[in-house]
C-alpha positions in Angstrom: -32.1 58.4 155.8 -32.3 56.7 159.7 -30.1 58.6 162.3 -30.6 55.8 164.6 -31.1 52.1 162.5 -30.0 49.9 165.6 -33.1 47.9 165.8 -32.9 47.3 162.0 -29.5 46.2 162.1 -30.1 43.9 165.3 -33.3 42.6 163.0 -31.4 41.6 159.9 -28.6 40.0 162.2 -25.6 42.7 161.4 -23.1 43.5 164.2 -24.2 46.1 166.7 -22.5 48.4 169.6 -24.9 47.4 171.9 -28.6 45.9 171.8 -31.5 48.2 170.5 -34.3 48.8 173.0 -38.0 49.3 173.2 -41.2 48.7 175.4 -44.4 47.0 174.0 -46.7 49.2 175.5 -44.6 51.8 175.4 -46.1 54.7 174.5 -49.8 54.6 176.8 -51.0 54.4 180.7 -47.5 54.7 182.3 -46.8 58.3 181.0 -48.3 61.2 182.8 -48.6 63.6 179.4 -50.2 60.3 178.4 -52.4 60.2 181.2 -53.5 64.1 180.4 -54.7 63.1 176.6 -56.5 59.9 178.6 -58.3 62.6 180.5 -59.6 64.7 177.8 -60.5 62.1 175.2 -61.8 58.6 174.8 -59.7 55.7 173.7 -60.9 55.4 170.3 -61.0 59.5 169.3 -57.2 58.9 170.8 -56.3 56.0 167.8 -58.7 57.4 165.1 -57.5 61.2 165.2 -53.6 61.0 163.6 -52.6 64.3 165.1 -53.3 62.9 169.0 -51.9 58.8 167.7 -48.6 61.1 167.0 -48.1 62.9 169.6 -48.5 59.5 172.2 -46.2 57.5 170.0 -43.6 59.9 170.3 -43.8 60.8 174.0 -41.6 57.7 175.0 -39.3 58.3 172.4 -38.5 61.9 173.2 -39.2 60.9 177.3 -37.6 57.9 178.2 -35.1 57.3 174.7 -36.5 54.5 173.3 -34.5 53.3 169.9 -38.0 52.6 168.2 -41.2 54.2 168.1 -44.1 51.8 167.9 -47.5 53.4 166.7 -50.2 54.1 168.8 -52.8 52.1 168.4 -54.9 48.6 169.3 -55.3 44.9 167.9 -59.2 45.4 167.7 -59.4 47.7 165.0 -59.6 45.0 162.8 -62.2 43.3 164.5 -64.1 46.8 164.1 -62.9 46.8 160.4 -64.4 43.8 160.0 -67.8 45.4 161.3 -67.6 44.1 164.7 -68.5 46.6 167.4 -65.7 47.4 170.1 -66.0 49.2 172.9 -62.9 50.3 176.0 -64.2 50.1 178.9 -61.9 52.4 181.3 -60.7 50.2 184.1 -62.2 47.1 182.7 -60.6 46.1 179.0 -62.4 45.8 176.0 -65.7 44.6 175.3 -67.4 43.1 171.9 -71.4 43.4 173.2 -72.4 40.9 170.4 -69.6 37.9 169.9 -69.7 34.9 167.6 -71.7 32.4 168.6 -73.1 30.9 165.1 -72.3 30.7 161.6 -74.8 33.2 160.8 -72.9 35.8 162.9 -70.2 35.6 160.7 -72.3 37.1 158.3 -71.0 40.9 159.4 -67.7 39.9 158.8 -66.4 41.4 155.8 -62.8 42.3 154.5 -62.9 44.0 151.0 -62.9 47.1 152.2 -60.6 46.8 155.6 -58.0 49.4 154.3 -60.4 52.1 153.7 -61.8 51.7 157.5 -58.6 51.8 158.8 -57.2 54.8 156.7 -56.5 57.0 160.1 -53.8 54.4 161.2 -52.4 55.1 158.2 -52.3 58.8 158.1 -51.1 58.5 161.8 -48.1 56.5 160.6 -47.4 58.9 157.7 -47.2 61.3 159.9 -45.2 59.8 162.6 -42.7 58.8 160.1 -42.8 62.9 158.9 -42.5 63.9 162.6 -39.8 61.8 163.4 -37.6 62.8 160.5 -35.3 59.8 160.6 -34.9 59.9 164.3 -35.7 56.1 165.2 -37.4 53.3 163.7 -41.6 53.1 163.5 -43.1 49.8 164.2 -46.5 48.5 163.0 -48.5 46.1 164.1 -51.1 44.3 164.4 -52.9 40.9 166.5 -52.4 37.6 164.9 -55.6 35.9 164.4 -55.8 33.4 167.0 -55.9 36.3 169.8 -58.3 38.5 167.6 -60.6 35.3 167.6 -60.2 34.9 171.3 -62.0 38.6 171.6 -64.0 37.9 168.8 -65.3 34.7 170.1 -65.3 35.5 174.3 -66.5 39.1 173.6 -64.2 40.0 176.2 -60.8 39.6 177.8 -60.5 36.6 180.0 -57.6 34.4 182.2 -58.5 31.1 180.0 -60.2 31.9 177.0 -62.3 28.9 177.6 -65.1 29.6 175.3 -62.9 30.6 172.4 -61.2 27.4 172.7 -64.4 25.7 173.3 -65.3 27.0 169.8 -62.3 25.6 168.0 -63.2 22.2 169.2 -67.4 22.4 168.3 -66.9 24.1 165.1 -63.3 23.3 163.5 -64.8 24.3 160.1 -66.4 27.4 160.9 -63.0 28.5 163.2 -60.9 28.0 160.1 -63.6 30.0 158.1 -63.2 33.0 160.4 -59.4 32.4 160.9 -58.9 32.9 156.7 -61.0 36.1 156.7 -58.7 37.8 159.8 -55.5 36.5 158.3 -56.7 38.2 155.0 -57.3 41.2 156.6 -54.5 41.7 158.5 -52.2 41.0 155.8 -54.0 43.5 153.7 -53.7 46.0 156.9 -49.8 45.5 157.5 -49.3 46.0 153.8 -50.7 49.1 153.7 -48.9 49.9 157.2 -45.5 49.3 155.6 -46.1 51.6 152.6 -47.6 54.6 155.2 -44.1 54.5 156.6 -43.6 51.6 159.0 -40.2 50.5 159.2 -40.7 46.8 160.3 -44.0 45.1 161.9 -44.8 42.9 164.9 -47.5 40.4 165.1 -49.1 40.1 168.4 -49.9 36.9 169.7 -50.8 37.4 173.1 -52.7 34.3 173.8 -51.3 31.8 171.8 -49.9 30.1 175.1 -53.6 29.4 175.9 -53.2 26.6 173.3 -51.8 22.9 173.5 -49.0 22.2 171.3 -51.1 20.5 168.6 -53.7 23.7 168.7 -51.3 26.0 168.5 -49.6 24.4 165.5 -53.5 24.5 163.5 -54.5 27.7 165.1 -51.5 30.2 165.8 -48.5 28.6 164.1 -50.4 28.2 160.2 -51.9 31.4 160.2 -49.1 33.0 161.5 -46.9 31.7 159.3 -48.6 33.0 156.1 -48.6 36.2 157.5 -45.2 36.7 158.2 -44.6 34.8 154.6 -46.3 37.3 153.2 -44.9 40.4 154.5 -41.5 38.7 154.2 -40.6 40.4 151.4 -41.8 44.1 152.1 -40.1 44.9 155.9 -38.4 42.7 158.6 -40.5 41.0 160.9 -41.0 40.4 164.3 -43.4 37.3 166.2 -44.4 37.8 169.6 -46.3 34.4 170.7 -46.5 34.8 174.4 -46.8 31.6 176.2 -46.0 29.3 173.3 -42.1 28.8 173.7 -42.9 25.1 172.7 -43.6 26.6 169.3 -39.9 28.6 169.2 -38.3 26.0 167.1 -41.0 25.7 164.2 -41.5 29.4 164.4 -38.1 30.3 164.2 -37.8 28.3 160.7 -40.5 31.1 159.2 -39.1 33.7 157.2 -39.6 36.0 160.4 -36.6 38.4 161.5 -37.2 38.1 165.5 -39.2 36.6 167.4 -40.4 38.0 171.2 -40.4 35.8 174.2 -41.9 35.9 177.6 -40.1 36.1 181.0 -41.6 32.3 181.7 -38.3 31.0 179.4 -34.5 31.6 180.2 -32.4 33.0 176.8 -30.6 29.8 177.1 -33.2 27.3 176.1 -34.5 29.9 173.6 -31.6 30.3 172.0 -31.4 26.4 171.8 -34.7 25.8 170.7 -34.5 28.8 167.9 -30.1 26.8 166.9 -29.2 30.4 167.9 -30.0 31.6 164.5 -33.1 34.1 165.0 -33.0 37.4 166.2 -34.8 37.3 169.8 -36.6 40.0 171.9 -37.4 40.6 175.0 -37.9 39.3 177.8 -37.9 41.3 181.4 -40.1 40.4 183.5 -41.9 43.8 183.2 -42.9 43.6 187.4 -39.3 44.1 187.6 -39.8 47.7 186.7 -41.8 48.3 190.0 -38.3 47.6 192.1 -35.8 50.0 192.9 -33.6 51.1 190.4 -30.5 49.7 191.1 -32.2 46.6 190.9 -33.9 47.4 187.3 -30.6 48.1 186.3 -28.8 44.9 187.6 -31.6 43.1 186.2 -31.1 44.7 182.9 -27.5 44.1 182.1 -27.9 40.3 183.2 -30.1 39.8 180.7 -28.0 41.3 178.0 -25.4 39.2 179.2 -27.1 36.0 178.8 -28.2 36.8 175.2 -25.5 38.7 174.0 -25.0 41.6 172.5 -25.9 40.4 168.7 -29.1 39.3 167.7 -30.6 40.5 170.4 -33.3 43.5 170.8 -33.8 44.6 174.8 -37.8 44.1 175.7 -39.9 43.4 178.1 -41.5 40.2 178.7 -44.9 41.9 177.7 -46.5 45.2 177.9 -44.9 47.8 180.2 -47.5 48.2 183.5 -49.6 51.3 183.8 -48.3 52.2 187.4 -44.3 52.1 186.7 -42.8 55.1 188.2 -41.4 57.0 184.7 -38.0 57.4 186.1 -38.0 53.3 186.5 -38.8 52.7 182.8 -36.2 55.5 181.5 -33.2 53.5 184.3 -34.2 50.6 182.4 -33.7 52.1 179.1 -30.3 53.6 180.2 -28.8 50.7 181.3 -29.5 48.7 178.2 -27.8 51.8 176.1 -25.1 52.4 178.3 -24.2 48.4 178.1 
């Protein structure tokens, strides 16, 4: 029995006394206790050790007071489990040394034992769920197919993912074949997360805003809809398609419970595009948390008033920045909770 079920109520469109609040990337770099673990263990050691992943997942619940925990993991565990080498380079980000360039490169991609290879995520979810003891809901997550495709083709982070976008135009048939594999793997992965204890799941399409509206339809919306539809009968779902405000109307027609939005669209337009029929999540500019605490509180209040407290989840418009002071993050959460 959940002691704090505000997030689930908001996802179901039920009445709440105040909006729930959590932050993307809340378990991580800005927390001093996380930095201590980072100094002792590599990134994948932290991800693949259920006890460490649980400890990291719980840190923002205990120290910041958020209304939900999100399991500590990474979106790139899927390409890794499919057979690609994935490295996390400190200070530089992800590196896939052998990105996909040809059809022959896709031969290593396999999905038949994806859940076996990702057992450590499910073990971390189960342990976290047990340790939380009903304190707050637990969120599972995965990267959306287009966002994973970006890294699998580009081989690293990018400001434009031009190689990944060019690949779509040059190899449309092969691209769809890759997307099909990622989609099937992601559905299996998220279903197993739900079995392991996730109360809801979020699909992160961090780079969907890189696509034109037409390509968004083919390579983001289409596959995200397949995943959301496959999961809809099992638990509430959230889709965060960063930058793809032009797709909000179509995304709101999916069997999805909430849509995350970034800070580049105002709440009124987001409500209009979605017909005020769906819960929205977001959309404070993460950089605001680097300003003064009085300003953070003022901006949080303005944001809630713009969205309204019903069908709304307070969050950032992207992940929390690593240089945000802990008391600033806590001020944001506390202000929402005092609304």
